[in-house]
LUMFIGU-363941 format. One record per residue (C-alpha): residue in three letters; x, z, y. Coordinates in steps of 0.05 Angstrom, whole numbers, plus 5000, padded with zeros to 4 digits. Last residue first. Example, Ala and Ser with C-alpha at 12.3 -4.5 7.8 and 13.67 -1.06 7.14 Angstrom:
LUMFIGU-363941
Ser527351434979 Ala524651564910 
This chain:
LUMFIGU-363941
Gly844785457400 Pro851085607440 Arg855086187409 Cys853486857441 Phe859187217474 Ile862787887471 Val869087937512 Ile873788537518 Pro879788457564 Cys885988887551 Arg889089237614 Val895389637615 Arg895990067677 His902690367694 Lys903690817754 Gly904991497726 Gly901992187719 Ile898091987657 Glu899091247646 His892390907645 Trp890790477584 Ile885090007604 Leu880089737555 Ala875989187587 Gly869088937597 Val865088277594 Trp858288107562 Leu856387377556 Ser849987037533 Asn845587547566 Arg838787837555 Lys838687957479 Ala834588587474 Val837689267477 Gly833789777436 Lys839790117407 Glu846489977438 Lys850889507400 Arg857189797369 Ile864389617383 Ala869990037352 Ile876989977381 Lys882490267338 Phe889390477357 Ser896690357337 Leu903290637365 Lys909990297371 Glu916390627397 Asp920990127434 Ile922990677484 Lys921991397461 Ser916891947458 Phe910491547467 Lys903991937470 Leu897391557463 Lys890791837482 Lys883791637463 Pro885591587389 Ile881191217371 Val877390807423 Gly869890737421 Ile866090207457 Lys858490247458 Tyr855089597476 Phe849489397522 Gly848189977570 Arg855490007589 Leu859289347575 Gly863989467635 Val870189927636 Val873290287578 Lys878690827593 Ala884191027546 Lys889391537565 Tyr896891427565 Lys902891907557 Arg910191727568 Ser916991927540 Gly921891347540 Val923991267614 Glu925790537613 Asn918590377595 Val917989857541 Asn913290257496 Lys910189817443 Leu902689767434 Arg898689617370 Arg891689367361 Tyr885989437310 Phe878889187321 Asn872489477290 Val865689157285 Gly858689407294 Lys852989557245 His847889347298 Gly850488627303 Val857588547323 Lys858887907288 Glu852587607320 Ala855387767387 Ala861587327376 Val867987687388 Val873887647439 Ile879088207444 Ala885088117488 Pro892588287486 Tyr893287967416 Asn895688397357 Leu892887897306 Gln888888317257 Gly890688717195 Lys890088827120 Gly885088287103 Ile890587787086 Asn897288137077 Ser898987787011 Cys898487117046 Asn905586897034 Ala905986167057 His911385687035 Lys915285477095 Gly915084907146 Ser910385347188 Ile904784877205 Ile905084407145 His906485007097 Ile900285347129 Glu896084737111 Asn898984717040 Lys897585457030 Thr890485327051 Tyr887885567117 Asn882986137111 Leu883486337185 Glu886186997160 Cys892086627128 Leu893686307197 Phe893787017227 Asp898387257173 Ile903086687191 Tyr902286877263 Asp904287617248 Gln910087347208 Tyr912887027272 Gly912587677310 Leu907687987360 Asp908288557409 Phe902588807452 Val906589107511 Leu906989767546 Gly909789997613 Pro908489327647 Asp914789327691 Leu916488597708 Ala909188417700 Arg907388867758 Glu911788447805 Pro909287777777 His901787887785 Ile898287327747 His890987197758 Gly886487477703 Ala886187607629 Gly883186917618 Phe880886637685 Asp874686217667 Phe872986467596 Pro875087137622 Asn869387137673 Ala868286887745 Ala863687217795 Lys858986717829 Gly859886117871 Thr857985697810 Ser863485167805 Glu868285537849 Asp868586137802 Leu869886777841 Ile874987327828 Leu871587987824 Ser869788407884 Ser872789097893 Ser878288817937 Leu885688817923 Leu890188867984 Ser894388368022 Val897788658085 Asn896988298151 Arg893488878184 Tyr888388868126 Tyr888088248085 Tyr883588118026 Leu885187947953 Lys880087787901 His879488177835 Thr881488047762 Asn888988137772 Ser894188087718 Thr898188657688 Thr895988597617 Met896487847614 Leu903387737643 Ala906688307607 Ser903388087542 Lys906187387550 Ile913187647563 Glu912988117503 Ser910287557459 Pro915687067482 Gly921487537464 Trp924588087505 Asp931988227498 Pro933687897564 His928988367603 Val930588267677 Ser932587527665 Lys926787427618 Ile921787697669 Ile924587227721 Ala924186647675 Ala917086827656 Val915386807730 Gly918186087733 Ser914285867672 Val907986187699 His908485807764 Pro910485197724 Cys903785207687 Ala899285277749 Met901684607780 Ser899684207719 Thr893084597722 Gly891584117778 Ser893084027853 Met898483657892 Ile901883707960 Asn908383297970 Phe915183447993 Gln921283028014 Pro916482508044 Arg917081768030 Arg911181398062 Asn910580658045 Asp903880738009 Leu901680017995 Ala902980087920 Val898980707907 Ser902481347884 Ser899081767937 Pro905482117956 Gly909281447961 Ile913981227907 Ala921281237888 Asp923681797932 Thr920982327885 Trp917482947910 Ala918883687917 Gly912984167916 Leu907284417960 Ile901084657922 Asn894284457945 Val890584807887 Ser894685057827 Pro896385787837 Ala895986167771 Ile890886327717 Val891786727653 Asp890886667578 Pro886086097582 Lys883686217529 Leu882086847491 Ile883186807415 Gly876986977373 Pro873886277384 Val879585957345 Ala879685197356 Ser873885187405 Asn877085717449 Pro871585967493 Gly873785757544 Arg874485347606 Ser878584777636 Ser880184837710 Phe876584317751 Ala872084827784 Ala878185197812 Val878085937797 Val878286287864 Pro884286707887 Ala882986797941 Pro876786897985 Lys876086458047 Ala877786808111 His884786538117 Lys891286878099 Glu894686218119 Val892085668164 Thr895284998167 Gly893484438218 Gln886784508255 Ser885083768247 Ser880083338284 Ile874482838269 Asn869482548316 Ala862982248286 Val858081678296 Pro851381478266 Ser847980898304 Asp840880808279 Ser840981518251 Ser837081798191 Leu841381508137 Ile847881728171 Tyr845082438186 Asp842582528114 Glu849282308088 Ile853082788132 Leu848783368113 Lys849183188038 Ala856883168043 Glu856983878072 Leu852984128013 Ile857383787963 Gly863984017994 Val868283628042 Thr874983298039 Ile877582978104 Thr881782348098 Pro886581938141 Ile888381338095 Val894381348049 His891081958014 Pro895382578005 Glu889782987971 Ser886183627995 Ile882484017941 Ile877884557965 Gly871584137973 Asp866684677952 Pro863884267893 Asp870684077867 Ile869683777796 Ser862183757810 Gly862683247866 His869383037897 Cys866482917966 Ile870582458011 Val870582298085 Met875081688097 Ala878381448157 Val879980808201 Ala876980298153 Gly880379618158 Leu879279318090 Ser886279508065 Leu884980228087 Leu878480258047 Ser882080007982 Ala887680507993 Gly882681077999 Leu879280857934 Leu885880757900 Met887481497914 Arg880881707887 Pro881981407820 Met875881687783 His876082377750 Gly868682527752 Thr864082357809 Thr865582087878 Leu861382117942 Cys864581677994 Leu863481738070 Val866981168110 Ile869581278181 Asn869080588211 Gly873680068244 Lys872479578187 Val867479858137 Leu861479408141 Gln864978748156 Arg870478868105 Ser864678928052 Phe866279457999 Ser867879427926 Phe868579947873 Lys870279877798 Ser874980457789 Ser869180887767 Ser863981387791 Ile862681217864 Glu856481447901 Gly855181107968 Gly859780838020 Phe855781118079 Tyr858680868144 Leu860181278206 Arg861980968272 His867781288311 Phe867581798366 Gly872781978418 Arg879982198411 Thr881382548345 Leu882481888311 Lys888481758356 Ser892282268315 Glu896082818351 Arg892683378313 Thr894583068247 Leu889782788195 Thr893082688126 Ile893083398100 Ser885583508107 Ile880184028095 Gly872684058111 Thr868284368162 Ile862083988189 Thr859884078261 Ile852783868280 Gly851883588349 Asn847482988330 Gly853582518336 Leu857182898282 Leu863283318294 Leu867683298232 Lys872683868232 Ala879183978192 Pro881784618160 Phe888284598120 Asp887885238079 Arg892485768050 Asp890686408012 Ile891786127942 Thr887085777892 Gly886785847817 Ala887785387757 Gly888585577684 Val894785727644 Thr895685717569 Thr901386147541 Ile902785837473 Trp903286277411 Pro895586397411 Pro894485647398 Ala889285317443 Asn893084797484 Thr886684497512 Ile880684857541 Ser873984487548 Ala869885037513 Trp864485017568 Thr865384467621 Pro867684717688 Gly872684427677 Glu876183837646 Asn882883937682 Gly887084217626 Ala889784907606 Ser896984767627 Ser902484987580 Ala907585547576 Val912285617515 Phe917086217511 Ile922686077462 Gly924786627413 Gly926586157357 Ser920086307319 Phe916486117384 Ala919685427381 Arg916885377311 Leu910185547337 Ser910985037392 Val912884497343 Ile906584607302 Ser901684657359 Leu904384017387 Leu903683697318 Asp896283837315 Leu892983717248 Tyr895484377218 Phe893184727282 Pro885784507275 Leu884283957325 Arg882984087398 Ser888383597419 Ser894183737465 Gly894583707540 Leu900183627591 Ser904084077635 Ile909684297589 Ser914384847610 Ile919185067556 Ile922985717566 Asn929685977541 Val933285317534 Gly939285277488 Asp940784547477 Leu938684567404 Ile931784847425 Ala930984297479 Lys933383757431 Glu928083917381 Phe922583987432 Ala924583317461 Ala923982957393 Cys917083267384 Ile915083007455 Asp917582317438 Ser913282267374 Leu907482547414 Leu907781987465 Cys906882127538 Gly902881667583 Ser902080977613 Val907781007666 Trp912281447626 Cys912282177602 Val917682447554 Lys923182607605 Tyr926683247582 Val929583587641 Ala933684237640 Ile933284677702 Arg937085327713 Ala933885947744 Asn936386167811 Pro929985987851 Ala925386327801 Met918486227829 Gly920885607864 Gln922585537937 Ala919785228000 Leu920985588066 Gly916185378122 Gly910784868132 Ala904484778092 Phe902584178134 Gly907583868183 Tyr908183188150 Phe908283548081 Ser912684128096 Ser919584438087 Gly923584738144 Thr927885138098 Val929384938027 Pro930385497976 Ala932385237905 Gly926885007860 Ala925685387796 Ala918285367776 Ile915084987834 Ser921184537839 Ser920684317766 Val913184187775 His914083707833 Thr919983327805 Gly916283217739 His910082967776 Gly913782467822 Asp912281827783 His919081477786 Asp923082087761 Arg930381957738 Pro931682187666 Ser933081457648 Arg929280817634 Tyr926780827706 Glu919480617717 Ser914680187758 Ala919079777806 Pro925279917762 His922479457708 Asp926279557642 Leu921679997601 His920279517542 Gly914079507497 Phe907779937500 Leu906980227430 Ala914080237402 Arg916780307473 Tyr912980977480 Gly915181237414 Gly922581077427 Ser922281327501 Phe925682017503 Phe929882187563 Arg935082717574 Ala937483157632 Gly941683777633 Ile944584287682 Leu940184157742 Lys942184787781 Lys949684807764 Asn950284057772 Cys947283417743 Asn947082757781 Ser954482657765 Gln952582507694 Asn949181867712 Phe942181637732 Gly939680987764 Phe938280657696 Gly941181107642 Thr945981667631 Glu944682307593 Cys946482977622 Lys947983447564 Gly945784067526 Arg949484647494 Trp947885207545 His949585907515 Ala955285987564 Pro950585957624 Ile952985447677 Pro957585767728 Glu954486197784 Leu949885907835 Gly951485947908 Asp949285257927 Asp946584887865 Ala941984387899 Phe935684197861 Ser930684357916 Pro935083917961 His932783287924 Glu938482877897 Pro936382987826 Trp929582647828 Ile926782897762 Gly923682667698 Thr916382507680 Asp914983137641 Met917683607589 Phe921184147630 Gly926284607597 Ile927385267636 Ile934185597628 Val935386337644 Asn942486547659 Ser941386487735 Gly935987007738 Ser940187577766 Ser939287367839 Asn931787357828 Leu931788107819 Leu934688217887 Lys929387767918 Leu924388147876 Lys925988807907 Leu926488517977 Asn919388247980 Asn918087507977 Leu915287437907 Gly908487757921 Leu904387227885 Phe901886947953 Ser908986917979 Pro911386507918 Ser905086067927 Arg906485847999 Thr910785267987 Thr895283297747 His894483517678 Leu899282987649 His896882537593 Phe897982527520 Ile898281907476 Ser898282027402 Asp902781797343 Pro898881827278 Phe900882407236 Leu903082377162 Ser903183007121 Leu907383407071 Val911582847046 Gly915983146988 His913582646936 Ser910581996964 Ser903081936976 Asn903781907053 Ile909381397047 His904880907007 Lys898880997051 Ala902980897114 Gln906180267085 Tyr899379957069 Pro896680147139 Thr902679807170 Leu908280247198 Ser912080377262 Ala916880967250 Ser917381697262 Phe921682167219 Gly921682807178 His923583537185 Ile920783997239 Leu923984477287 Thr930984217270 Asn931683557231 Tyr927183047263 Ile928982307260 His926181877315 Ile924281147321 Phe926680967251 Ser927380237233 Thr922279737207 Thr923279297148 Ser917979627109 Ser916479447036 Ser914080167024 Ser920080286979 Thr924680107037 Leu921380597084 Leu921581167034 Ser928680987016 Ser930681037090 Tyr927681747090 Trp931981957032 His938181657064 Arg936482047129 His935582677088 Ser942582637064 Phe946782487002 Phe940782236963 Pro941182266886 Ser938782986889 Pro931582826913 Lys929883166979 Cys924283656965 Leu927484227002 Pro926783837068 Asp919183877061 Val916783287100 Leu912883117163 Ala912082377173 Ile910482147245 Phe906681497249 Thr907180907297 Met902080357287 Phe903279647260 Arg898679077242 Thr903778577220 Ser901178567147 Asn906278357096 Ser904978957051 Ser897578767050 Thr892579077096 Lys889178457125 Thr890078087061 Ser885478587028 Asn887378816958 Thr890379446987 Asn883579687011 Phe886280387026 Ile888280377098 Leu883679887132 Glu878080057084 Arg878280777103 Ser878280587177 Thr871880197167 Gln872279447170 Ser869279077230 Ser875779227265 Pro878379577327 Tyr885779777322 Thr886880407360 Phe879980667348 Ser880280527273 Phe886980857271 Leu884381487300 Phe879281547245 Leu884581387194 Phe888881917226 Val883482437214 Ser881582237144 Leu888782257124 Leu890182957152 Pro886783297093 Arg891883007042 Met888482616987 
């Protein structure tokens, strides 16, 4: 039996609850419930070896049709895959699935899965407003970023093509028509738009209701429009969200081209549709794929998103993805493969301070983007009401108790906070004070609620709660201070919601790779729905403010586009290495209006203490340095095949991932040349462990010398580097080195995590190539 069967049977049992076990559902062919005439359908994705096509069939499609016919299926194909992967998706009964899975040439059968989205000032914060990078941005118009998301609102000024050169010659895509969308909606900025709904419709039915969705590339949700503008939006002056975050809004790479692949609909994003979008994106000629949604934490041969992204890598495509919003839980990271650049969430140096003056004279500081200085709420005091702790969408309030009042709500987890605000507004509340709990303990996330809202941290919420419960007539006055930039709060800070390492799929691979701005980010917005996405929200702003690792991912996609435009011959591994080895691990501070690095490490919002690489990866991206990293850790496709061999995957499992028969003759001869070193403490022991890495010189001036320096870990571990100096005599030259890690004698186990770094300093030059070193104890 193929190893994936047990996994999809498990998933099948959850999708279709039954008193029978999942194994019985599939394999008890004598049961009437699983006969060939069963109407219990589920979508599966069949992955095949194209070389196994029987000779009587003229095409692979004919072969696939015979598989459906021989399984007594009357269903038709949802998608046929013939580029990155080979196979098809179709709705099958358990009996049919079993038959197809056992057929010759079928490598594996995957159940279709639902993925969910990981839901301006940031260019300036990243240093992208200086003259040098403005000049570099002008050369980025040949780079195409493909967005797999909820679509786009094409009329938005962020997608205007003023001043852009003709569409790149390597572009082979198209602008698909559909409800509310035609070919004229594309231009020299938005050069392509497609939509993929076959898998979604097979599960959820039709998509023909314009009040909730457009069956076309047009964006009803707003998420896709927002992330596209973050990465590659054209400059729009006078942008703001009702006066907040005002100024010039533009993407990281404002001259890059946008290609949209709509795969996400009102209830989620189907894996079968995502795979079809990957295929089209590669055929169309994109250079970068930006995907702000999460994959599973399964082994790579069970994860189709891992599989298609590796095959995209083999075609020279840089794939960036969000890390997930399940932080600060340990090992909560998604999108774990080393060939994907996984991006966590950080803050920027902008705030929206608001004040809550309590009746007892205490002033509480929070943030708000829905309370203006001119609001009537700022005049006089209003009664405070404690709405209690709320952990789900099942909340109810008495109109009599909340009408005319400011309501304090303590929420936990990822409950629908926008609906909470809408519910209070409909009952007559005048404002809401909200605490997001452990996912945002400092109250740094400000959301576009339909009701005037102030977000506060846990400590501040407790002060308000105590006052309400101790007073016979609790009242408060609220006010806004607008937008403050370069504020006193440290930045960047790792957002508490950002998913964390270690990498549960492969603990030796650092995840996230980097962090990027993702809290309170201004971006373009759809005209189809209000900024809170609730039905009674009639506002239609041009821009909206959102938070999540969804916002971090397009920052990296845009910076990758700039790097690709400056270094068109670089592949995805060079771009990723440049982003990681030049990133910041320290906070910024301002001196005479100039941002400088401090001596203090980036903080973790969830603890208030210094963050570590399992929180921020290699660090916070620094685009200007990434354009000229000096050296890079290069990786090729065969390096990843060797890596899979080292994971002790079987030849069949590697065949599923790569689409080719594996050659594991190099096993034991090397290590993955990743720009980070992560090792479990028990593997180091007292005998120690050696790591081997390789650097490639990408400096325009070929002859350069570098000296190794190890920081951190002193007193716990000895780190030796051999050789201690590297001399490069020409560009593209590659030199190898060894890192020997040994435990210091007499050191007892006092920590669960030890962090340091190997830094290659250019002798007499500016380059500084940083490789994190992380030694951790496994839980338990």
